[in-house]
Structures are given as structure tokens and as C-alpha cells.
Backbone as a chain_set.jsonl record, in Angstrom:
{"seq": "XXXXXXXXXXXXXXXXXXXXXXXXXXXXXXXXXXXXXXXXXXXXXXXXXXXXXXXXXXXXXXXXXXXXXXXXXXXXXXXXXXXXXXXXXXXXXXXXXXXXXXXXXXXXXXXXXXXXXXXXXXXXXXXXXXXXXXXXXXXXXXXXXXXXXXXXXXXXXXXXXXXXXXXXXXXXXXXXXX", "coords": {"N": [[1.077, -1.088, 0.22], [0.817, 2.307, -0.842], [2.27, 5.04, 0.773], [1.223, 7.366, 1.219], [-1.667, 6.56, 0.99], [-1.612, 4.686, 3.092], [-1.142, 6.824, 5.273], [-3.556, 8.491, 5.037], [-5.602, 6.607, 5.318], [-5.048, 5.935, 8.12], [-5.463, 8.349, 9.607], [-8.103, 8.959, 9.174], [-9.315, 6.515, 10.529], [-7.913, 7.342, 13.287], [-9.696, 9.832, 13.566], [-12.373, 8.882, 13.62], [-12.085, 7.263, 15.997], [-11.317, 4.803, 15.614], [-8.89, 3.523, 15.388], [-7.691, 1.87, 17.132], [-9.286, -0.023, 17.7], [-8.611, -1.44, 14.762], [-6.155, -1.785, 14.684], [-5.938, -3.559, 16.847], [-7.701, -5.803, 15.532], [-5.901, -6.642, 13.093], [-3.757, -7.323, 14.296], [-4.64, -9.756, 15.452], [-5.196, -10.805, 13.404], [-3.126, -11.552, 12.171], [-1.764, -12.606, 13.728], [-3.197, -15.262, 13.495], [-2.945, -16.003, 10.896], [0.101, -16.352, 10.263], [2.176, -18.373, 9.618], [3.734, -21.488, 11.303], [7.456, -21.523, 11.339], [8.289, -23.374, 9.264], [10.509, -25.215, 6.553], [8.513, -25.589, 4.235], [6.76, -23.656, 4.479], [8.063, -21.086, 4.278], [7.577, -19.193, 1.968], [5.275, -18.218, 2.618], [5.582, -17.029, 5.316], [7.751, -15.213, 4.706], [6.373, -13.553, 3.034], [4.601, -12.658, 5.04], [6.067, -11.245, 6.811], [7.266, -8.658, 6.819], [5.109, -7.315, 7.631], [4.386, -8.6, 10.089], [6.618, -7.657, 11.388], [6.066, -4.749, 11.505], [4.299, -4.879, 13.227], [5.468, -5.951, 15.921], [7.152, -3.753, 16.171], [5.847, -1.569, 17.228], [4.274, -1.027, 19.878], [1.72, -1.605, 21.591], [-0.988, -0.056, 24.047], [-3.261, -1.112, 25.618], [-4.137, -4.061, 27.616], [-5.238, -6.539, 26.214], [-4.536, -6.123, 23.623], [-1.574, -5.682, 24.046], [-0.975, -8.477, 24.718], [-1.588, -9.963, 22.452], [0.296, -8.786, 21.148], [2.771, -9.707, 22.719], [2.539, -12.4, 21.702], [2.982, -12.512, 18.99], [5.482, -11.404, 18.981], [6.729, -13.74, 20.065], [5.972, -15.447, 18.37], [7.735, -14.74, 16.389], [10.135, -13.976, 16.929], [10.947, -15.662, 19.175], [10.427, -17.065, 22.037], [12.128, -16.463, 24.38], [13.631, -14.379, 23.567], [15.132, -11.68, 23.839], [13.729, -9.012, 23.373], [11.226, -10.007, 23.248], [10.799, -10.748, 25.885], [11.076, -8.341, 27.02], [8.445, -7.095, 26.198], [7.033, -8.894, 27.43], [7.273, -8.18, 30.021], [6.091, -5.472, 29.944], [3.566, -5.859, 29.69], [3.072, -7.09, 32.385], [3.459, -4.468, 33.522], [1.226, -2.849, 32.646], [-0.697, -4.246, 33.812], [-0.32, -4.369, 36.29], [-0.713, -1.337, 36.497], [-3.313, -1.337, 36.001], [-4.649, -2.452, 38.283], [-4.639, -5.187, 38.455], [-3.105, -7.143, 40.282], [-2.115, -9.747, 41.242], [-1.967, -10.914, 38.617], [-0.171, -9.384, 37.609], [2.12, -9.788, 39.165], [2.682, -12.309, 38.435], [3.22, -12.454, 35.331], [5.435, -10.664, 35.391], [7.458, -12.191, 36.804], [7.299, -14.461, 35.378], [8.67, -13.39, 33.167], [10.976, -12.247, 34.564], [12.081, -14.487, 35.375], [12.974, -16.026, 33.153], [14.548, -14.013, 31.588], [16.562, -13.593, 33.9], [17.827, -16.247, 33.255], [18.722, -16.022, 30.31], [19.554, -13.274, 30.055], [21.272, -12.835, 32.314], [21.65, -11.968, 35.665], [22.342, -9.132, 36.464], [21.974, -7.948, 34.216], [20.918, -4.677, 32.933], [18.121, -5.094, 31.467], [17.345, -6.903, 32.805], [17.621, -5.886, 35.644], [15.71, -4.108, 35.414], [13.133, -5.624, 35.248], [13.356, -6.693, 37.396], [12.894, -4.359, 39.146], [10.246, -3.724, 38.698], [8.762, -5.675, 39.11], [9.159, -5.469, 42.006], [7.887, -2.843, 42.318], [5.127, -3.538, 41.783], [4.732, -5.524, 43.984], [4.894, -3.624, 45.866], [2.75, -1.988, 45.316], [0.762, -3.611, 45.815], [0.446, -4.096, 48.681], [2.522, -5.631, 49.751], [5.113, -5.183, 51.45], [7.601, -5.964, 52.358], [8.864, -7.698, 50.701], [8.816, -6.069, 48.452], [10.883, -4.103, 49.135], [13.028, -5.695, 49.595], [13.865, -6.594, 47.177], [13.93, -4.212, 45.903], [16.204, -3.082, 47.191], [18.164, -5.02, 46.48], [18.095, -4.15, 43.485], [19.201, -1.563, 43.797], [21.593, -1.65, 45.007], [22.958, -3.365, 43.036], [23.117, -1.973, 40.987], [24.115, 0.524, 41.91], [26.728, -0.759, 42.662], [27.633, -1.42, 39.67], [27.367, 1.286, 38.271], [27.973, 3.456, 39.883], [27.819, 5.817, 42.762], [26.432, 8.475, 41.955], [25.086, 8.106, 39.706], [22.244, 8.717, 37.338], [20.554, 6.61, 37.189], [21.05, 4.862, 39.603], [20.345, 6.883, 41.775], [17.523, 6.691, 40.649], [16.925, 4.228, 41.636], [17.793, 4.356, 44.07], [15.156, 6.431, 45.083], [13.146, 4.775, 44.281], [13.148, 3.009, 46.636], [13.171, 4.304, 48.807], [10.526, 5.338, 48.36], [9.145, 3.077, 49.494]], "CA": [[0.044, 0.163, -0.111], [1.27, 3.434, -0.767], [2.711, 5.435, 2.001], [0.351, 8.283, 1.365], [-2.872, 5.824, 1.561], [-1.57, 4.26, 4.65], [-1.466, 8.046, 6.137], [-4.932, 9.052, 5.035], [-6.461, 5.51, 6.244], [-4.488, 6.15, 9.454], [-5.923, 9.542, 10.033], [-9.535, 8.7, 9.252], [-9.365, 5.528, 11.77], [-8.014, 8.445, 14.137], [-10.699, 10.955, 13.362], [-13.295, 8.489, 13.951], [-11.899, 6.791, 17.178], [-11.392, 3.301, 15.288], [-7.515, 2.732, 14.883], [-7.159, 1.026, 18.248], [-9.912, -1.649, 17.455], [-8.427, -2.362, 13.672], [-4.892, -2.272, 14.871], [-6.424, -5.142, 17.23], [-7.67, -6.61, 14.295], [-4.652, -6.624, 12.315], [-2.523, -8.053, 15.219], [-5.043, -10.884, 15.812], [-5.407, -11.557, 12.089], [-1.455, -11.648, 11.598], [-1.037, -14.295, 14.378], [-3.766, -16.727, 13.171], [-2.275, -16.302, 9.388], [1.627, -16.508, 10.38], [2.647, -20.258, 9.972], [5.27, -22.234, 11.934], [8.386, -21.263, 10.248], [8.785, -24.536, 8.668], [10.475, -24.954, 5.071], [7.448, -25.793, 3.464], [5.619, -22.352, 4.755], [8.907, -20.005, 4.055], [7.379, -18.529, 1.528], [4.267, -17.147, 3.234], [6.571, -16.502, 6.344], [8.173, -14.22, 4.061], [5.243, -12.273, 2.378], [3.847, -11.801, 6.061], [7.302, -10.867, 7.82], [7.119, -7.128, 6.945], [3.643, -6.959, 8.481], [4.697, -9.139, 11.824], [7.931, -6.57, 12.184], [5.461, -3.609, 11.955], [3.072, -5.171, 14.44], [6.345, -5.866, 16.738], [7.514, -2.274, 16.417], [4.623, -0.289, 17.521], [3.69, -1.451, 20.867], [0.172, -1.086, 22.271], [-1.093, 0.258, 25.383], [-4.179, -2.052, 26.224], [-3.517, -5.522, 27.967], [-5.088, -7.411, 25.335], [-3.293, -5.907, 22.547], [-0.247, -6.184, 24.375], [-0.681, -9.843, 24.776], [-1.244, -10.197, 21.189], [2.077, -8.321, 20.676], [3.818, -10.62, 22.613], [2.455, -13.96, 20.868], [3.512, -12.034, 17.784], [7.08, -11.575, 18.908], [7.39, -14.969, 20.332], [6.319, -16.231, 17.123], [8.895, -14.02, 15.275], [11.625, -13.949, 17.758], [11.352, -16.511, 19.939], [9.817, -17.18, 23.529], [13.284, -16.114, 25.211], [14.445, -13.312, 22.905], [15.174, -10.136, 24.787], [12.441, -7.933, 22.743], [10.026, -10.65, 23.949], [10.626, -10.794, 27.198], [10.444, -6.808, 27.265], [7.355, -7.095, 26.142], [6.253, -9.746, 28.728], [7.446, -7.097, 31.369], [5.304, -4.472, 29.596], [2.536, -6.534, 30.03], [2.837, -6.807, 33.639], [3.392, -3.131, 33.825], [-0.212, -2.794, 32.183], [-1.969, -5.265, 34.59], [-0.102, -3.584, 37.34], [-1.483, -0.227, 36.765], [-5.186, -2.149, 36.089], [-4.644, -3.241, 39.476], [-4.379, -6.609, 38.636], [-1.458, -7.307, 40.971], [-1.803, -11.249, 40.975], [-1.753, -11.332, 37.044], [0.961, -8.428, 37.155], [3.418, -10.469, 39.342], [2.876, -13.77, 37.531], [3.98, -11.755, 34.292], [6.956, -10.142, 35.689], [8.12, -13.361, 37.528], [7.713, -15.47, 34.145], [9.882, -12.51, 32.368], [12.15, -12.402, 35.269], [13.197, -15.981, 35.456], [13.648, -16.15, 31.705], [16.012, -12.654, 31.832], [18.143, -14.147, 34.594], [18.599, -17.585, 32.543], [18.951, -15.627, 28.988], [20.595, -11.782, 29.906], [22.031, -12.646, 33.414], [21.262, -10.898, 36.811], [22.978, -7.452, 36.277], [21.636, -6.544, 32.959], [19.916, -3.722, 32.893], [16.611, -5.443, 31.232], [16.817, -7.436, 34.056], [17.25, -5.099, 37.057], [14.164, -3.307, 35.171], [12.191, -6.417, 35.485], [13.218, -6.781, 39.354], [12.08, -3.29, 39.86], [8.838, -3.373, 37.993], [8.198, -6.793, 40.235], [9.075, -4.809, 43.286], [6.584, -1.744, 42.472], [3.963, -4.484, 41.979], [4.511, -5.89, 45.35], [4.67, -2.58, 46.854], [1.124, -1.474, 45.281], [0.104, -4.957, 46.552], [0.801, -3.808, 49.989], [3.905, -6.823, 50.042], [6.107, -4.289, 51.572], [9.023, -6.35, 52.487], [9.414, -8.402, 49.627], [9.241, -5.033, 47.531], [11.866, -3.571, 49.588], [14.377, -6.694, 49.543], [14.096, -6.166, 45.552], [14.589, -2.319, 45.606], [17.684, -3.178, 47.756], [19.195, -5.701, 45.212], [18.411, -3.57, 42.233], [19.779, -0.514, 44.068], [22.862, -2.272, 44.878], [23.699, -3.831, 41.698], [23.002, -0.427, 39.897], [25.454, 1.221, 42.468], [28.421, -1.148, 42.186], [28.076, -1.323, 38.503], [27.199, 2.64, 37.859], [28.327, 4.433, 41.105], [26.51, 6.754, 43.651], [25.602, 9.427, 41.78], [24.652, 7.805, 38.39], [20.924, 8.927, 37.57], [19.857, 5.238, 37.575], [21.222, 4.94, 40.968], [19.541, 7.734, 42.083], [16.334, 6.434, 40.944], [16.63, 3.296, 42.583], [17.235, 4.904, 45.572], [13.826, 6.891, 45.401], [11.959, 3.803, 44.571], [13.378, 2.061, 47.636], [12.456, 5.276, 49.777], [8.706, 5.403, 48.102], [8.574, 1.589, 49.635]], "C": [[0.911, 1.301, -0.044], [1.334, 4.259, 0.264], [1.377, 6.665, 2.138], [-1.443, 7.958, 1.754], [-2.551, 5.306, 2.787], [-1.796, 5.414, 5.677], [-2.824, 8.285, 6.035], [-5.576, 7.903, 5.519], [-6.146, 5.994, 7.934], [-5.545, 7.172, 10.243], [-7.237, 9.435, 10.146], [-9.787, 7.764, 10.316], [-9.324, 6.234, 12.985], [-8.934, 9.143, 14.604], [-11.775, 9.896, 13.959], [-13.39, 7.274, 14.876], [-12.09, 5.228, 16.481], [-10.012, 2.779, 14.984], [-7.06, 1.866, 16.101], [-7.864, -0.453, 17.807], [-9.514, -2.025, 15.946], [-6.937, -2.635, 13.765], [-4.852, -3.982, 15.68], [-6.5, -6.364, 16.434], [-6.902, -7.247, 13.747], [-3.789, -7.451, 13.033], [-3.271, -9.827, 15.476], [-5.112, -11.621, 14.312], [-4.106, -12.235, 11.862], [-1.421, -12.84, 12.578], [-1.7, -15.514, 14.046], [-3.128, -16.811, 11.652], [-0.817, -16.545, 9.525], [1.841, -17.997, 10.675], [3.74, -20.397, 10.862], [6.301, -21.871, 10.9], [9.04, -22.663, 9.766], [9.275, -24.195, 7.304], [9.355, -24.691, 4.381], [6.526, -24.341, 3.461], [6.782, -20.887, 4.755], [8.418, -18.904, 3.135], [5.892, -17.421, 2.08], [4.916, -16.56, 4.423], [7.062, -14.779, 5.555], [7.531, -13.194, 3.463], [4.689, -11.638, 3.794], [4.969, -10.942, 7.319], [7.138, -9.633, 8.066], [6.281, -6.983, 7.955], [3.683, -7.347, 9.871], [5.576, -7.926, 12.142], [7.232, -5.47, 12.366], [5.093, -3.565, 13.2], [4.073, -5.127, 15.693], [7.114, -4.767, 17.311], [6.983, -1.628, 17.103], [4.118, -1.263, 18.91], [2.461, -1.174, 21.492], [-0.004, -1.098, 23.715], [-1.982, -0.763, 26.007], [-3.671, -3.36, 26.255], [-4.107, -6.498, 26.685], [-4.411, -7.43, 23.976], [-2.098, -6.22, 22.75], [0.055, -7.655, 24.481], [-0.604, -10.328, 23.564], [-0.088, -9.934, 20.642], [2.833, -9.437, 20.95], [3.949, -11.814, 22.057], [3.118, -13.239, 19.521], [5.095, -12.193, 17.675], [7.253, -12.759, 19.617], [7.212, -15.845, 19.211], [7.58, -16.004, 16.145], [10.428, -14.179, 15.658], [11.671, -14.971, 18.575], [10.598, -16.412, 21.467], [11.093, -16.5, 24.597], [14.216, -14.961, 24.468], [14.271, -12.071, 23.68], [13.825, -9.364, 24.399], [11.23, -8.893, 23.114], [9.688, -10.558, 24.841], [10.493, -9.231, 27.65], [9.08, -6.673, 27.328], [6.387, -7.466, 27.188], [6.042, -8.485, 29.791], [6.525, -5.7, 30.995], [3.821, -4.75, 29.792], [2.143, -6.487, 31.144], [2.886, -5.594, 34.211], [1.861, -2.902, 33.844], [-1.064, -3.295, 33.28], [-1.543, -4.599, 36.019], [-0.856, -2.172, 37.594], [-2.974, -0.241, 36.459], [-5.498, -2.503, 37.512], [-4.966, -4.388, 39.633], [-3.202, -7.172, 38.767], [-1.244, -8.597, 40.811], [-1.291, -11.354, 39.985], [-0.316, -10.729, 36.89], [2.118, -9.598, 37.407], [3.303, -11.671, 38.703], [3.561, -13.574, 36.503], [5.438, -11.446, 34.38], [7.71, -11.186, 36.229], [8.213, -14.35, 36.607], [9.01, -14.475, 33.069], [10.84, -12.455, 33.243], [13.274, -13.464, 35.195], [14.017, -16.363, 34.341], [15.047, -15.173, 31.412], [16.954, -13.203, 32.481], [18.59, -14.992, 33.803], [19.373, -16.936, 31.386], [20.347, -14.508, 29.505], [21.378, -12.143, 31.019], [21.55, -11.478, 34.548], [21.482, -9.315, 36.759], [22.901, -7.214, 34.983], [20.728, -5.672, 32.936], [18.455, -4.052, 32.481], [15.965, -6.061, 32.361], [16.661, -6.883, 35.442], [15.937, -4.065, 36.691], [13.058, -3.925, 35.786], [11.722, -6.302, 36.895], [12.318, -5.532, 39.677], [10.717, -3.069, 39.743], [8.158, -4.69, 39.011], [8.174, -6.082, 41.634], [7.979, -3.847, 43.246], [5.642, -2.644, 42.337], [3.796, -5.018, 43.418], [4.258, -4.919, 46.281], [3.232, -2.157, 46.566], [0.675, -2.455, 45.527], [0.129, -4.999, 48.12], [1.937, -4.879, 50.833], [5.207, -5.969, 50.259], [7.486, -4.644, 51.744], [9.585, -7.12, 51.632], [9.616, -7.188, 48.518], [10.739, -4.575, 47.989], [13.401, -4.151, 49.628], [14.597, -6.562, 47.937], [14.809, -5.105, 45.261], [15.997, -2.512, 46.025], [18.738, -3.602, 46.987], [19.64, -4.726, 44.097], [19.509, -2.254, 42.685], [21.326, -0.662, 44.594], [24.001, -2.569, 43.816], [23.862, -2.918, 41.034], [24.479, 0.479, 40.518], [26.92, 0.811, 41.993], [28.648, -1.115, 40.567], [28.242, 0.302, 38.01], [27.963, 3.533, 38.827], [27.347, 5.198, 41.662], [26.139, 7.358, 43.06], [25.295, 9.286, 40.419], [22.761, 7.993, 38.424], [19.734, 7.426, 37.811], [20.168, 4.815, 39.136], [20.37, 5.56, 41.835], [17.918, 7.485, 41.883], [15.972, 5.023, 41.477], [16.7, 3.238, 43.954], [15.985, 5.55, 45.857], [12.941, 5.713, 45.2], [12.094, 2.973, 45.89], [12.772, 3.055, 48.557], [11.101, 5.515, 49.819], [8.445, 3.854, 49.078], [8.738, 1.861, 51.17]], "O": [[1.781, 1.292, 0.828], [0.263, 4.288, 0.871], [0.687, 6.733, 3.156], [-2.224, 8.641, 2.416], [-3.38, 5.54, 3.666], [-2.432, 5.231, 6.715], [-3.39, 8.29, 7.129], [-6.354, 8.247, 6.409], [-7.013, 6.333, 8.74], [-6.248, 6.882, 11.212], [-7.709, 9.799, 11.223], [-10.568, 8.199, 11.163], [-10.23, 6.088, 13.806], [-9.157, 9.227, 15.811], [-12.061, 10.242, 15.105], [-14.287, 6.433, 14.808], [-13.028, 4.534, 16.873], [-9.894, 1.709, 14.386], [-6.044, 1.181, 15.985], [-7.334, -1.55, 17.631], [-10.084, -3.07, 15.634], [-6.426, -3.531, 13.093], [-4.235, -5.014, 15.416], [-5.868, -7.42, 16.462], [-7.011, -8.473, 13.771], [-3.091, -8.272, 12.438], [-2.597, -10.845, 15.635], [-5.081, -12.843, 14.164], [-4.037, -13.376, 11.405], [-1.064, -13.956, 12.198], [-1.172, -16.618, 14.175], [-2.809, -17.953, 11.321], [-0.457, -17.155, 8.519], [1.696, -18.605, 11.735], [4.551, -19.507, 11.118], [6.027, -21.914, 9.701], [10.232, -22.92, 9.933], [8.81, -23.212, 6.727], [9.19, -23.567, 3.908], [5.743, -24.038, 2.561], [6.396, -19.795, 5.171], [8.749, -17.748, 3.396], [5.691, -16.221, 1.895], [4.725, -15.346, 4.495], [6.742, -13.631, 5.863], [8.014, -12.067, 3.354], [4.367, -10.452, 3.87], [4.682, -10.289, 8.323], [6.896, -9.242, 9.208], [6.625, -6.573, 9.064], [3.168, -6.67, 10.761], [5.286, -7.22, 13.108], [7.546, -4.893, 13.407], [5.322, -2.724, 14.068], [3.721, -4.362, 16.591], [7.602, -4.697, 18.439], [7.688, -0.902, 17.804], [3.531, -2.312, 18.645], [2.471, -0.054, 22.004], [0.575, -1.852, 24.496], [-1.499, -1.348, 26.977], [-2.981, -3.863, 25.368], [-3.264, -7.247, 26.192], [-3.898, -8.377, 23.379], [-1.445, -6.897, 21.955], [1.21, -8.061, 24.351], [0.315, -11.114, 23.332], [0.502, -10.637, 19.821], [3.434, -10.111, 20.114], [5.033, -12.363, 21.858], [4.08, -13.913, 19.153], [5.78, -12.761, 16.825], [8.454, -12.784, 19.883], [7.963, -16.789, 18.967], [8.183, -16.79, 15.414], [11.455, -14.399, 15.016], [12.851, -15.274, 18.746], [10.26, -15.274, 21.792], [10.702, -16.043, 25.671], [15.377, -14.733, 24.808], [13.185, -11.627, 24.053], [12.948, -9.189, 25.244], [10.159, -8.308, 23.27], [8.508, -10.316, 25.094], [9.8, -8.962, 28.631], [8.51, -6.213, 28.318], [5.43, -6.868, 27.681], [4.997, -7.998, 30.222], [6.326, -4.907, 31.915], [3.005, -3.861, 30.033], [1.039, -5.985, 31.36], [2.426, -5.468, 35.346], [1.268, -2.775, 34.915], [-2.102, -2.71, 33.587], [-2.431, -4.325, 36.826], [-1.467, -1.901, 38.628], [-3.719, 0.72, 36.65], [-6.642, -2.837, 37.82], [-5.499, -4.809, 40.66], [-2.427, -7.589, 37.907], [-0.192, -8.87, 40.233], [-0.157, -11.832, 39.984], [0.579, -11.291, 36.258], [2.795, -10.178, 36.558], [4.442, -12.006, 38.379], [4.561, -14.282, 36.377], [6.362, -11.843, 33.671], [8.913, -10.992, 36.053], [9.088, -15.197, 36.789], [9.964, -14.935, 32.442], [11.915, -12.653, 32.676], [14.498, -13.482, 35.061], [15.164, -16.809, 34.319], [16.191, -15.521, 31.119], [18.067, -13.39, 31.991], [19.747, -14.803, 33.426], [20.581, -17.17, 31.33], [21.56, -14.706, 29.425], [22.521, -11.735, 30.816], [21.17, -10.341, 34.271], [20.626, -8.487, 37.067], [23.635, -6.364, 34.479], [19.564, -6.073, 32.917], [17.556, -3.415, 33.028], [14.823, -5.985, 32.814], [15.816, -7.261, 36.252], [15.321, -3.398, 37.523], [12.234, -3.39, 36.527], [10.651, -6.044, 37.445], [11.262, -5.594, 40.306], [10.064, -2.363, 40.511], [7.078, -4.525, 39.578], [7.161, -6.158, 42.328], [7.104, -3.965, 44.104], [4.949, -2.395, 43.323], [2.698, -4.915, 43.965], [3.599, -5.105, 47.304], [2.498, -1.967, 47.536], [-0.525, -2.19, 45.467], [-0.203, -6.034, 48.697], [2.154, -4.946, 52.043], [6.168, -5.991, 49.489], [8.425, -3.92, 51.412], [10.8, -7.301, 51.705], [10.542, -7.318, 47.718], [11.682, -4.703, 47.209], [14.48, -3.561, 49.671], [15.769, -6.406, 47.592], [15.866, -4.963, 44.646], [16.916, -2.145, 45.293], [19.81, -3.04, 46.763], [20.785, -4.444, 43.745], [20.5, -2.004, 41.999], [22.116, 0.279, 44.521], [25.191, -2.278, 43.695], [24.872, -2.924, 40.33], [25.462, 0.905, 39.912], [27.816, 1.402, 41.39], [29.766, -0.806, 40.154], [29.256, 0.567, 37.363], [28.628, 4.427, 38.304], [26.206, 5.294, 41.209], [24.923, 7.23, 43.202], [25.205, 10.347, 39.802], [22.074, 7.515, 39.326], [18.632, 7.303, 38.346], [19.197, 4.402, 39.771], [19.678, 4.907, 42.616], [17.103, 7.925, 42.694], [14.803, 4.725, 41.723], [16.105, 2.546, 44.78], [15.568, 5.282, 46.984], [11.964, 5.624, 45.944], [11.14, 2.263, 46.208], [11.774, 2.651, 49.154], [10.469, 5.814, 50.832], [7.251, 3.656, 49.306], [8.432, 0.992, 51.987]]}, "num_chains": 1, "name": "protein.A"}
């Protein structure tokens, strides 16, 4: 589709408050149509890949769309790819903001276990995931667990980046709020 046609269509959908709905339909249909990456399906995968890449590069904001987005990333990149795990962490954050703390904890923990295995404990993405899990614990009233995780994050960042680095100061602020 020509770029101007895309732009005009997108603007029309935005003006008529239908863009989110059609983005959801797009991701759902893409998930249903994208085959398993076996040799006999390579032509179909190759044709759909640019669309899947576009979907994977544009994170949605709502829970349902985020879960579909994670599914697309799992299909394309694999369940333990860094971008897939970061998407999963984002789903946990959305669930936390919606007050669905049990689900948020489960999603954050799932992403965290994989990140520890794949990226290592002190990787910045892993530390972000730990901090997000700690925030969910704090929001749930699980103060001691939240504090323990925030201390771990702060100490690791302080060791790697120093006392006055902005990330260290942010982790100290998170600990203070707990």
C-alpha cells in the first residue's frame, strides 16, 4: 500500500476513533495467518514478515493488544528473545496499573526468570524487570518483598554505575517510596 494511502487511512481511523480496534484486528489476524516457520511455509512467512515486524515494532497500550503483541514477538523472535521478554514485562506493568496485581506478579516473574537465564542477573533489562516486580509488590502491600528487591536493584546498579549515576538515584528513590 502506498505511504500516502496508509497515512490517509490511519488519520481517518484516528478521527473516527477506530484505530485501536483495527490495530487489534490486524494483530489478531496476523497471529492466525502467520505459519510455523518450517521449510514448506517459508514463502508465506517471507510475505507476512514485514507486517509482523511492523506489529512487533509498535507497542500497543491496552492489555489485550499487548498480549497479542507478545504472541507475535514469540512467533517471530522466540519466547526467550530479549525483545519478547521486554514486551512481557510491559504487559505486567499494564496489569499492575490496572490493579490486577496477582496477574501482574505472575507475568513479571515469568519474564524475570527467563531474563535471569538468558541475560544474567545484572543486565539492565533484568534489573528493570526486578524493579517492576518490586513496584507491583509495593502496590499490593507486600512491603518487605518489595523492599528486598529494590535493595538488590539499588546495590547492583550502585556497584556497576556508581553512587551518583541517575539510575542509582532512581533506584534509591524507588526504595525510599517503599
